[in-house]
C-alpha positions in Angstrom: -2.4 -15.2 -15.9 -2.1 -11.7 -14.5 -1.8 -8.9 -17.0 -0.3 -5.5 -16.4 -2.3 -2.3 -17.0 -1.3 1.3 -17.6 -3.8 3.2 -15.7 -4.9 6.8 -15.3 -6.8 5.8 -12.2 -6.2 8.2 -9.3 -5.5 7.4 -5.7 -9.1 7.9 -4.8 -10.7 6.1 -7.8 -8.5 3.0 -8.0 -10.6 -0.1 -7.4 -9.6 -3.1 -5.3 -10.3 -5.4 -8.2 -7.9 -3.5 -10.6 -5.2 -3.6 -8.0 -5.6 -7.3 -7.4 -5.6 -8.0 -11.2 -2.4 -5.9 -11.9 1.1 -7.4 -12.1 4.2 -5.6 -10.9 4.6 -3.6 -14.2 1.0 -2.3 -13.9 1.5 -1.3 -10.3 4.7 0.4 -11.1 2.9 2.6 -13.7 0.7 4.1 -11.0 1.5 7.6 -9.6 1.1 6.7 -6.0 2.7 4.1 -3.7 1.2 0.6 -3.5 2.0 -2.0 -0.9 0.2 -5.3 -1.2 0.3 -7.9 1.6 -1.4 -11.1 2.7 -3.3 -11.9 5.8 -0.1 -12.6 7.8 1.0 -9.1 6.9 3.9 -10.3 4.7 4.5 -7.9 1.8 3.9 -9.4 -1.6 3.8 -6.2 -3.8 5.8 -3.0 -3.5 5.6 -0.6 -6.4 8.3 1.7 -7.9 6.7 4.9 -6.5 6.7 3.6 -3.0 10.2 2.3 -3.3 11.5 5.6 -4.5 9.6 7.6 -2.0 10.5 5.5 1.0 14.1 4.8 -0.1 13.6 1.0 0.3 14.1 -1.4 -2.6 11.5 -4.1 -3.2 14.1 -6.7 -2.3 14.3 -5.2 1.2 10.6 -5.2 1.6 8.9 -8.1 -0.2 8.7 -11.1 2.1 8.9 -9.0 5.3 6.2 -8.3 7.9 4.7 -4.9 7.0 3.9 -3.6 10.4 6.9 -5.1 12.3 9.7 -4.8 9.9 8.8 -2.4 7.1 6.5 0.3 8.6 6.3 -0.1 12.3 5.1 3.5 12.6 1.8 2.2 11.1 1.4 -0.6 13.7 -1.4 1.1 15.5 -5.1 1.5 15.8 -5.3 3.8 12.8 -3.8 1.4 10.3 -2.8 -2.1 11.3 -5.7 -2.7 13.7 -8.2 -1.7 11.0 -6.9 -4.5 8.7 -7.2 -6.9 11.6 -10.7 -6.0 12.7 -12.6 -5.1 9.5 -13.8 -7.7 6.9 -14.2 -5.0 4.2 -12.2 -1.8 4.1 -11.9 1.1 1.8 -10.9 4.1 3.8 -8.7 7.2 3.3 -6.7 8.2 6.4 -4.7 11.4 6.7 -1.4 10.3 8.3 2.2 11.4 9.0 5.0 9.0 8.3 7.9 9.4 10.7 10.1 6.2 10.5 13.6 6.9 9.0 12.5 10.2 7.6 11.4 13.7 8.4 7.7 13.8 9.3 6.0 13.4 6.0 2.2 14.1 5.6 0.5 11.5 3.4 -2.9 10.1 2.6 -3.2 6.4 3.2 -5.9 4.3 1.6 -6.7 1.1 3.3 -8.2 -1.6 1.0 -9.4 -5.0 2.1 -11.9 -7.4 0.6 -13.3 -10.5 2.3 -13.0 -12.2 -1.1 -9.2 -11.8 -1.4 -6.2 -12.9 0.6 -4.3 -9.8 -0.6 -4.9 -6.4 1.1 -3.5 -3.1 -0.2 -2.1 0.0 1.5 -1.9 3.0 -1.0 0.3 5.9 -0.1 -0.1 9.4 -1.6 2.4 11.9 -0.6 0.9 15.4 -0.3 3.3 16.8 -2.9 2.3 14.2 -5.5 -1.1 15.8 -6.4 
């Protein structure tokens, strides 16, 4: 049974294990965007902050291929290829989102564990600090 959590964890301090243990309500309580997806890049989690910031409802995103259908602007060596090639990943990447919006500077945090099928992409908009 997965339990939700209300966390004061920051974008930088949030652990992979806490993300993996959280349910949708717990992920929605966070102050930054969270996209969870499985090895085949199908989105399994899409929190409220990311939904509001990107203007995409969870029903439009969950079940879709992250890098082909949801965020093709991240289908590159800086983001998608890192998830493909690295067994363990916890990296913050400065990035500019451009798809369906004005160029928006963000920080991406790429999280992957060899012990889990789920991977996470955290998104912190510069104005959210």
